[in-house]
Residue, then its C-alpha position, 0 to 999 in steps of 0.5 A: x610468793x612463800x611457803x612456810x614451815x608453820x612449826x619453825x618458820x623455816x621458807x621451804x620454798x619461793x617464787x618471784x615473778x611479775x603476777x601471782x598466778x595459779x602456775x607459779x603457787x603450783x609450781x612452788x609447791x612442787x618445789x618445797x615437796x621435792x626439796x622437803x617432801x609432801x606436808x600434811x596440810x597447806x594453809x592458804x588465803x582466798x586468793x584467786x590462785x588457790x581457791x574458786x567461787x564455783x567448783x575447784x581450783x587447779x591448786x586444790x585439785x593438785x593438793x587433793x591429788x598429792x594427799x594434802x589437806x588444804x585449809x583456808x583462812x577466813x576472809x579478811x582476817x590476815x591473822x590467820x596467816x600472821x606468821x606469813x605476814x610476819x616474813x612479809x614484814x621482815x623482807x620489806x624493811x630489811x631487804x626490798x625497802x632500800x635494794x635496788x634491782x637490775x631486773x627480775x632475775x636479780x631480783x629473784x637471786x638476791x631475795x633468794x640470798x635474803x631467804x638464806x640468811x633468814x633461814x640459817x642466821x637470822x634468829x627469831x624471837x617467836x621461836x626463843x631466839x633459834x633460826x628457823x633451820x634450828x627447829x626444821x632440822x632438829x631430828x636431822x642435824x646433818x641435814x642442816x649441817x650439810x644445808x648450812x654450809x652452802x649457805x653463804x655467811x655474807x648471804x644478807x649482804x648479797x640480797x642487800x648489794x648484790x654480787x660484790x665488785x672488785x675493790x679499786x684503789x690506785x695511789x701514787x705521787x706527782x712531783x712532791x705531791x702524794x695522791x690516791x684514787x678510790x671507787x665508792x660503788x659506781x663513783x670515783x674520787x681523787x684525794x690528795x696530800x692534803x686530805x681533800x677528797x673530789x670526784x672524778x667526772x668519769x663521762x667525758x663530753x663529746x668531742x668535736x669530730x672534724x669533718x671529713x675531706x671532700x671525696x675527689x670528683x668523679x670523672x663524670x662530675x666534669x660534665x657540665x650542663x652544656x656537654x650534657x645538652x649537646x646533640x650527639x649522634x647516636x653511639x655517641x657519649x660526652x665522655x668520649x672527649x675525656x676517654x677517647x676511642x681508638x680504632x684497631x687493625x680490624x676497623x673496631x672502636x676499642x677503649x683506650x685503658 
């Protein structure tokens, strides 16, 4: 969700979450007030985040406590919020329709880059070809200059493609033939000296792993069933045959190490 300045179309704050909750819109409003001060009025639709059918919503109470007048649009009349609706269309056509996000954090960062581009670099026909920041900071050009310096000139590319990856390029010669290897996104291509281009498969098949040599048998494994079943006197073991006992000078049994 966004809060958009009615005079300039400048996006003063935005929020992105799994669902548009009341807490999200309240937090986004607070963000706008912290950055640019409280507005005189806020125009909203009839969503349950903004209004309730009985009493006052939490959003309405927050606006009232901050001295902000809340104006609610007529039901089923999106033209009342036409400037915001126009922004949603721009966001969809110029970013969301083609972008692929890794996760919500990635989407949040890249939508932020697009809003930077929208505020400071994208001319708007509805404000005589100016960018929103030109109108919003008309009375404070030094503030605009400070913020504009922090907005990347390639903000729209960062929004659409994410953080740029380091380029990869390799060239060389084998015998009398030249070649080059380069990356295109996540794919790698080999180009020969004749200009033929072939994709290089980076995912190799799973190699066959030879079976391990069988472990040496433990001494007790040599005992056969007949040995185990053979009657023995108390205290005697079938292992006595492989590990004989010795008698020390005191007549006590002692195992042979």
